[in-house]
Each structure stands twice: as C-alpha cells, then as structure tokens.
C-alpha positions as CSV (number, residue, x, y, z in Angstrom):
1,M,33.0,16.4,-35.1
2,S,30.0,18.2,-33.7
3,S,26.7,16.3,-33.8
4,F,25.0,19.5,-35.0
5,L,27.3,19.4,-38.0
6,L,26.4,15.9,-38.9
7,K,22.7,15.9,-38.1
8,P,20.3,17.0,-40.9
9,P,17.8,19.7,-40.1
10,A,14.3,18.9,-38.9
11,T,11.2,19.9,-40.8
12,T,11.2,23.4,-39.2
13,P,14.0,25.3,-37.5
14,D,14.6,25.8,-33.8
15,L,15.6,29.5,-33.9
16,T,17.2,29.3,-30.5
17,S,19.9,26.8,-31.9
18,Y,21.4,29.4,-34.3
19,D,24.1,32.0,-33.6
20,L,23.2,34.2,-36.6
21,L,19.7,34.6,-38.0
22,A,20.2,36.1,-41.5
23,P,17.1,37.0,-43.5
24,Q,17.9,37.9,-47.1
25,L,15.8,40.8,-48.4
26,S,15.3,41.4,-52.1
27,G,13.1,44.4,-51.6
28,G,10.3,42.6,-53.4
29,K,6.8,41.8,-52.3
30,D,7.7,38.3,-51.0
31,S,10.6,39.3,-48.8
32,A,8.4,41.8,-46.9
33,V,5.9,39.0,-46.1
34,M,8.8,36.7,-45.2
35,M,10.3,39.3,-42.8
36,A,6.9,39.7,-41.0
37,E,6.6,36.0,-40.5
38,F,10.2,35.4,-39.6
39,M,10.4,38.3,-37.1
40,E,7.2,37.1,-35.4
41,A,8.8,33.8,-34.8
42,A,12.1,35.4,-33.7
43,Q,10.2,37.5,-31.2
44,A,8.3,34.5,-29.9
45,H,11.6,32.7,-29.3
46,G,13.4,35.7,-27.8
47,V,16.2,35.7,-30.3
48,T,15.7,39.0,-32.2
49,D,19.2,40.1,-30.9
50,R,20.7,37.4,-33.2
51,V,19.1,38.9,-36.4
52,V,21.2,40.6,-39.0
53,S,19.4,41.3,-42.3
54,Y,21.2,41.3,-45.7
55,H,20.4,42.8,-49.1
56,A,22.6,41.8,-52.1
57,S,22.4,45.0,-54.2
58,L,22.3,44.7,-58.0
59,G,23.1,48.4,-58.3
60,V,21.9,50.0,-61.5
61,L,20.2,46.8,-62.6
62,E,17.7,47.1,-59.7
63,W,14.5,49.1,-60.1
64,P,15.5,52.6,-59.0
65,A,13.5,55.2,-57.1
66,V,11.1,57.3,-59.3
67,V,9.2,60.5,-58.8
68,V,5.7,60.7,-60.3
69,D,3.4,63.7,-59.8
70,G,5.6,65.0,-57.0
71,I,5.6,61.7,-55.1
72,R,8.8,59.7,-54.6
73,Y,8.6,56.0,-54.8
74,P,11.6,54.1,-53.3
75,G,13.9,51.9,-55.2
76,V,14.6,48.2,-54.4
77,S,17.7,48.7,-52.1
78,E,15.8,51.4,-50.1
79,L,12.8,49.1,-49.8
80,A,15.0,46.2,-48.5
81,A,16.2,48.5,-45.7
82,L,12.6,49.6,-44.9
83,Q,11.5,46.0,-44.8
84,S,14.2,45.3,-42.2
85,S,13.5,48.3,-39.9
86,A,9.7,48.0,-40.2
87,F,9.8,44.7,-38.3
88,G,12.2,45.7,-35.6
89,V,15.8,45.2,-36.9
90,P,18.0,48.1,-35.8
91,V,19.4,50.1,-38.7
92,D,23.0,49.1,-37.9
93,R,22.0,45.4,-38.3
94,H,20.9,45.7,-41.9
95,V,23.8,45.1,-44.3
96,E,23.8,45.9,-48.0
97,V,26.4,44.1,-49.9
98,A,27.5,44.1,-53.6
99,R,30.2,42.5,-55.7
100,T,33.0,45.0,-56.4
101,M,36.1,45.4,-58.6
102,P,39.1,47.8,-58.5
103,G,38.2,51.3,-59.8
104,P,40.4,53.7,-61.8
105,N,42.2,55.0,-58.6
106,G,42.3,51.6,-56.9
107,T,39.2,52.0,-54.7
108,P,36.5,49.4,-55.0
109,V,33.6,50.1,-57.4
110,P,30.5,47.9,-58.0
111,R,30.9,45.1,-60.5
112,S,27.6,44.7,-62.2
113,L,26.0,41.4,-63.2
114,L,25.7,42.7,-66.7
115,T,29.5,43.3,-66.7
116,E,30.0,39.7,-65.6
117,I,27.6,38.5,-68.4
118,A,29.7,40.6,-70.9
119,A,32.9,39.1,-69.7
120,Y,31.6,35.6,-69.4
121,G,30.1,35.6,-72.9
122,R,26.8,34.0,-72.1
123,F,23.6,35.0,-70.4
124,P,22.3,32.9,-67.4
125,R,20.0,30.0,-68.2
126,M,17.6,27.9,-66.2
127,G,20.2,25.1,-66.2
128,S,23.0,27.5,-65.4
129,P,21.6,30.4,-63.2
130,Y,25.1,31.6,-62.3
131,C,23.7,35.1,-61.8
132,R,22.2,34.0,-58.4
133,K,25.5,32.9,-57.1
134,H,27.6,35.7,-58.6
135,A,25.4,38.6,-57.5
136,K,23.6,37.3,-54.5
137,E,24.5,34.1,-52.7
138,S,28.3,34.2,-52.7
139,V,28.3,38.0,-51.9
140,I,26.2,37.5,-48.8
141,S,28.2,34.4,-47.8
142,S,31.4,36.4,-48.0
143,A,29.8,39.1,-45.9
144,W,29.4,36.5,-43.1
145,T,33.1,35.6,-43.0
146,P,34.4,38.3,-40.5
147,L,31.5,37.5,-38.2
148,V,32.1,33.7,-38.6
149,R,35.8,34.1,-37.9
150,N,35.2,36.0,-34.6
151,L,32.4,33.8,-33.4
152,R,34.2,30.6,-34.3
153,R,37.1,31.7,-32.1
154,D,34.8,32.5,-29.2
155,L,32.5,29.5,-29.5
156,G,35.1,26.9,-30.3
157,R,32.8,25.2,-32.8
158,P,31.3,25.9,-36.2
159,V,29.0,28.9,-36.3
160,R,25.3,28.1,-36.8
161,I,23.6,30.3,-39.4
162,L,20.0,30.3,-40.5
163,K,19.5,31.8,-44.0
164,V,15.9,33.0,-44.3
165,M,14.4,33.7,-47.8
166,G,11.1,34.7,-49.3
167,L,11.0,32.2,-52.1
168,R,7.5,30.8,-52.9
169,S,6.2,27.8,-54.8
170,D,4.0,30.0,-57.0
171,E,7.1,31.5,-58.6
172,G,8.1,28.4,-60.6
173,S,8.7,24.7,-60.7
174,D,12.3,25.0,-59.4
175,R,11.1,26.8,-56.3
176,R,8.1,24.4,-55.9
177,K,10.6,21.5,-55.7
178,R,12.8,23.3,-53.2
179,A,12.5,22.1,-49.6
180,A,11.1,24.6,-47.1
181,F,13.9,23.8,-44.7
182,R,17.2,22.2,-45.6
183,R,20.9,22.2,-44.9
184,V,22.9,24.0,-47.6
185,Q,26.5,24.1,-46.1
186,A,28.4,22.3,-43.4
187,N,32.2,22.6,-42.7
188,G,34.5,23.2,-39.8
189,S,33.7,27.0,-39.8
190,R,30.0,27.2,-40.4
191,V,26.8,25.3,-40.7
192,V,24.2,27.0,-42.8
193,D,20.5,26.0,-43.0
194,E,17.9,27.6,-45.3
195,W,14.3,28.3,-44.3
196,L,11.5,29.5,-46.6
197,P,8.8,30.5,-44.1
198,V,6.3,31.7,-46.8
199,K,7.0,29.0,-49.4
200,E,3.3,28.0,-49.6
201,W,1.8,31.4,-49.6
202,P,-0.2,32.0,-52.8
203,T,0.4,35.2,-54.7
204,T,-3.2,36.4,-54.0
205,A,-2.5,36.1,-50.2
206,V,0.8,38.1,-50.6
207,R,-1.0,40.9,-52.4
208,E,-3.8,40.9,-49.8
209,W,-1.2,41.1,-47.0
210,H,0.3,44.2,-48.6
211,V,-3.0,46.1,-48.3
212,G,-2.3,46.9,-44.7
213,A,1.4,46.4,-44.6
214,P,3.7,48.7,-42.6
215,V,6.0,49.0,-45.6
216,P,5.3,49.9,-49.3
217,Y,5.8,47.5,-52.1
218,C,7.9,48.4,-55.2
219,W,6.3,50.7,-57.7
220,T,7.2,48.4,-60.6
221,Y,4.4,45.9,-59.6
222,D,1.8,48.5,-60.7
223,S,0.9,49.8,-64.1
224,V,1.7,53.3,-62.9
225,P,3.5,54.1,-59.6
226,G,0.8,54.4,-56.9
227,A,-2.0,52.8,-58.9
228,A,-2.2,49.8,-56.5
229,D,-3.5,47.6,-59.3
230,W,-0.6,45.0,-59.5
231,A,-0.7,45.4,-63.3
232,G,3.0,46.1,-63.8
233,T,5.8,43.6,-63.7
234,S,4.9,40.3,-61.9
235,R,8.3,40.1,-60.2
236,C,10.9,42.5,-58.8
237,S,14.4,41.2,-59.3
238,C,16.7,42.5,-62.0
239,S,14.9,45.1,-64.1
240,L,15.6,42.9,-67.1
241,C,15.6,39.3,-65.8
242,V,16.3,36.3,-68.1
243,F,13.9,34.3,-66.1
244,A,11.0,36.8,-66.4
245,S,7.9,36.3,-68.5
246,R,7.9,37.9,-72.0
247,R,5.3,40.5,-70.9
248,D,7.5,41.5,-68.0
249,V,10.5,41.9,-70.2
250,L,8.6,43.9,-72.8
251,L,7.3,46.2,-70.0
252,S,10.7,46.5,-68.5
253,L,12.4,47.5,-71.7
254,S,9.7,50.2,-72.2
255,R,10.4,51.5,-68.7
256,R,14.2,51.3,-69.0
257,P,15.0,51.7,-72.7
258,R,18.7,52.8,-72.1
259,L,19.3,49.7,-70.0
260,A,17.6,47.5,-72.5
261,A,19.8,48.9,-75.3
262,L,22.9,48.1,-73.2
263,Y,21.7,44.5,-72.8
264,A,21.1,44.3,-76.6
265,E,24.7,45.6,-77.1
266,A,26.1,42.8,-75.0
267,E,23.9,40.3,-76.9
268,Q,25.0,41.5,-80.3
269,V,28.7,41.6,-79.5
270,R,28.8,38.2,-77.8
271,G,26.3,36.5,-80.2
272,D,24.4,34.9,-77.3
273,S,20.6,35.4,-76.9
274,F,19.1,37.1,-73.8
275,R,17.1,33.9,-73.4
276,A,17.4,30.5,-75.2
277,D,14.1,31.1,-77.0
278,W,14.3,34.8,-77.9
279,R,16.6,37.8,-78.2
280,I,16.2,41.1,-76.5
281,T,17.2,42.7,-79.8
282,D,14.1,41.2,-81.4
283,L,11.9,42.2,-78.5
284,I,13.0,45.8,-78.8
285,R,12.1,45.8,-82.5
286,H,8.8,44.1,-81.7
287,A,8.0,46.8,-79.1
288,E,8.8,49.6,-81.6
289,A,6.8,48.0,-84.5
290,C,3.9,46.3,-82.8
291,G,3.7,47.9,-79.4
292,A,4.4,46.9,-75.8
293,P,2.6,47.4,-72.5
294,D,2.3,51.1,-71.5
295,P,5.3,51.7,-69.3
296,G,3.4,54.1,-67.0
297,V,6.8,55.7,-66.2
298,V,10.2,55.8,-68.0
299,C,13.5,55.8,-66.1
300,A,16.0,58.3,-67.6
301,D,19.0,56.3,-66.6
302,D,21.2,59.3,-67.3
303,G,23.2,59.5,-64.0
304,P,26.8,58.8,-63.3
305,E,26.1,55.3,-62.0
306,F,24.5,54.3,-65.3
307,N,27.3,55.9,-67.3
308,A,29.9,54.0,-65.2
309,L,28.0,50.7,-65.9
310,Q,27.9,51.4,-69.6
311,Q,31.7,52.0,-69.7
312,Q,32.3,48.9,-67.5
313,V,30.2,46.7,-69.9
314,R,31.8,48.1,-73.0
315,T,35.3,47.5,-71.6
316,A,34.4,43.9,-70.8
317,L,33.0,43.4,-74.3
318,K,36.4,44.4,-75.8
319,G,38.0,41.3,-74.3
320,E,37.7,37.7,-75.3
321,P,34.7,35.9,-73.6
322,R,35.4,33.2,-71.1
323,K,32.7,31.0,-72.7
324,R,31.5,30.6,-76.3
325,P,27.8,30.8,-76.9
326,E,27.4,28.2,-79.7
327,L,24.8,26.1,-77.8
328,A,22.7,29.1,-76.9
329,L,22.4,30.2,-80.6
330,R,20.2,27.2,-81.4
331,G,16.4,27.4,-81.5
332,V,15.9,31.2,-81.0
333,S,12.3,32.0,-82.0
334,A,10.6,35.2,-83.1
335,P,9.4,37.4,-80.3
336,C,5.7,37.0,-81.1
337,S,3.2,35.2,-83.2
338,G,1.0,37.4,-85.2
339,C,2.5,40.4,-83.4
340,A,0.6,39.6,-80.2
341,V,2.3,40.4,-77.0
342,R,2.1,37.2,-75.1
343,S,3.5,36.2,-71.7
C-alpha cells in the first residue's frame, strides 16, 4: 500500500503533493477570505491548474438575490461563483452541486434539506448534524467520483485530494477543536486531507478584509442590503439554520416568513422542535406579539422553485417518518424571558 496512504498529514499541506485542490465555497464571508489565502498559496507553488472549486447548493433554503432601491444584491450560489472567479479560477472549473431526486417526468430535481428533515422526522442537532453530510459533504464527495475514477486509472494509485474550507475557531467550540489540517479519508481510490487556512482569523479581521475585497459579501450580513454595518445575520448558511443564534433565527423568519411557515409546518406535523431548546412555531408567535429585529428586506418566496419545495415537503410529511422525535420533545423552553429578544 502507498506510503502516502498510510502517512498522516503534516501540520500544513504541501500543495504540490495533491492531484486535486478542491476549495469548498459556501458563498459566506469566510469562504471569500479562505479563497484569497488559498489561491495565494496555490499561485506561490505553481499549482493553480489543479484547482477546482465546489459549491454545495442548498437551493431555496439559501439566501436568494434581492433587489433594493433598484440595486441587485447576489444570492449565495452566485456569490460562491464570484468568489471562485475573483481569485483566478476559470469559470469552467467552478462546480455547483446539489442533492437530487426523480421529478414527475423522471428528470432529476433538487431534493431540499427541508424535504429530508420532513422525511427523516427530526431536525439536525449538535450531536447529530446530519444536514452537513446530507446537503454538503457527501454531495461534493460524490461529485469527485468521475474525476477520481479517471485519474486513478491514469496514475495507478489513489488520487490525492486537498479539501479546503473556510471554517474558523470564532464560529463555535466544535470548530475551535477541529484541527487546521487533518486526514479525513483514505482508501484504495482516494486520500482526502482537509485544510482550514483561515481557522484562526478573528471575525473582526474577516470584516476588515472585506472593506477592500474584490468580491461583495452577502447582503444578509447587513441590517439592510448595502448598509455595510454587519448588523444583519451573523452567519450565512441555511436561511433558517438550527445552529444559528436566536436573534439570527428571529431576523431570518422576518426576512423569509413563507419559508419560516413551511419549517413550522414540518415541526408541527412531525412533533419535533426546530431546536432542542425552542420551537420555531413559538418564535413566530413571539415575533408577532413582541417584535423581532427589523428585517430590512422581506423575500417574497413566491416563485416556482419555492412552490416546488412546498409541494415536496408536504408530500414527505404525508409518509411515516424514518425516526421518532420522542427525545427531542423534552426540555423545550419558551422563546424569550420577559419578551426580550435575546441571542
């Protein structure tokens, strides 16, 4: 067996030792910084021709493009593509992937994470963040397969892949504990290492970097698109993320009320709670009775993509769930104390 397969990675990657350099772009503020740092290193080592960037699209659940005062602000998938091209990756080497399912006429259609939640019967939890694997990691890993198959045949050895991500320690204890460079997969076909080049960047430094960045950041970070005040949501992942702060969720359900109502519908039918400590149904009631952060902009969510998602979710809710939510029903608290909006 190859010594490369057995040998654990060093503390930092040797970019020249990989056959595929695969930055994963979320479209958020951190992936832009990551791409700048990574591509500078790739250029220094003369390996930019090995770079293929990937974006795992969440479809309707992502922050969409919006138009405010005649100005269009890009959505998350568009931003991921801009982050790739801004730092020198050719357009044909940026790949957007998504999980699919058979459509009415047999052609593939996107299978939303919310549809998976409805079918599974439980929302993701900190101890079981299956959303990351379902909607992101496994989808990108599958996208590598044709390339791995061809390279494996030509090279006569496992294909060496460097997965590059923009995760940072400031984002939570689980990411703080994560190694900046580690091996995540090794078999006869592929060896995959993971590198987090901006892991120790503080949030303030990321925001300062964006002042002169060659690519815009997502409008949802601001109180109003274009305000440049970073007073919107603190993260840019799913519009309604189970790992977001309470303030972020309150702001998000104000910005996307139809999507929030669909989450609440799944919650009510399955009996599980959006989070272990509070329900999105209660947060919606709290926002109506006691107020929520000013949305700054409200997404209509009235297009064919949203309608297809709604039908998909409701179809999944008619079936029996794969898991029962009994454990998740314990310990759910009220959404606020004294009707104060707290994070």
